[in-house]
C-alpha positions as CSV (number, residue, x, y, z in Angstrom):
1,M,26.1,119.7,17.4
2,A,27.0,118.5,20.7
3,T,29.2,119.2,23.8
4,D,32.3,117.5,24.8
5,T,31.9,116.9,28.7
6,K,35.2,115.3,28.9
7,E,37.0,118.6,27.5
8,N,35.6,121.4,29.3
9,N,32.2,121.4,27.5
10,K,34.1,122.1,24.2
11,P,31.4,122.1,21.3
12,V,31.8,119.5,18.9
13,A,30.1,118.2,15.9
14,I,29.0,114.5,15.6
15,K,28.4,112.4,12.6
16,V,26.6,109.2,13.1
17,I,26.9,106.4,10.9
18,A,24.0,103.9,10.4
19,D,24.0,100.4,11.5
20,T,24.5,98.5,8.1
21,H,27.5,96.5,6.8
22,E,28.2,98.9,3.8
23,C,28.0,101.8,6.2
24,K,30.3,100.3,9.0
25,E,32.9,99.6,6.1
26,Q,32.8,103.1,4.8
27,A,33.0,104.5,8.3
28,K,36.3,102.4,8.9
29,R,37.9,103.9,5.6
30,E,36.7,107.5,6.4
31,V,38.0,107.2,10.1
32,E,41.6,106.1,8.4
33,M,41.5,108.8,5.9
34,L,40.9,111.4,8.4
35,K,43.5,110.1,10.7
36,F,46.0,110.3,7.8
37,L,44.6,113.9,7.0
38,N,44.9,115.0,10.6
39,K,48.8,113.8,10.6
40,I,49.8,115.7,7.4
41,D,47.6,118.7,8.0
42,H,48.2,119.1,11.7
43,E,49.3,122.9,11.6
44,K,47.6,124.4,8.5
45,G,44.1,123.9,9.6
46,F,42.7,123.3,6.2
47,I,40.9,120.3,7.0
48,V,38.4,119.5,9.7
49,R,39.8,117.5,12.8
50,L,38.5,114.3,13.5
51,L,38.7,114.3,17.4
52,D,37.3,111.0,18.6
53,V,35.3,108.0,17.3
54,F,32.9,105.8,19.5
55,K,30.0,103.4,19.0
56,Y,26.7,104.3,20.1
57,K,24.6,101.5,21.7
58,K,27.2,99.0,20.4
59,R,25.9,99.5,16.8
60,N,26.3,102.9,15.2
61,Y,29.8,104.8,14.7
62,C,29.9,108.1,16.0
63,L,32.5,110.4,14.6
64,V,33.5,113.3,16.7
65,F,34.8,116.5,15.0
66,E,35.8,120.0,15.9
67,Q,32.8,122.3,15.4
68,L,33.2,124.8,12.6
69,D,31.5,128.0,11.9
70,M,29.6,126.5,8.7
71,N,28.9,123.3,7.2
72,L,29.9,122.3,3.7
73,Y,26.5,123.0,2.2
74,E,26.5,126.6,3.6
75,L,30.0,127.1,2.2
76,M,29.0,126.0,-1.2
77,L,26.3,128.5,-1.3
């Protein structure tokens, strides 16, 4: 969990993807898919929203999502 200081301290969730070649390729595919899903599900709200992507220390990809009430693991319990 984190706070988006650019958006009035809005609570967000950040997924940090490790600095390996395989993980970077996975991150690129994941971002493409999430952007596509955001477009087709823009009103229904069935899919978590990808809000932003940035690189941390020029290595790790960070995906910023809306913060939800529970994570997938908790939902499955």
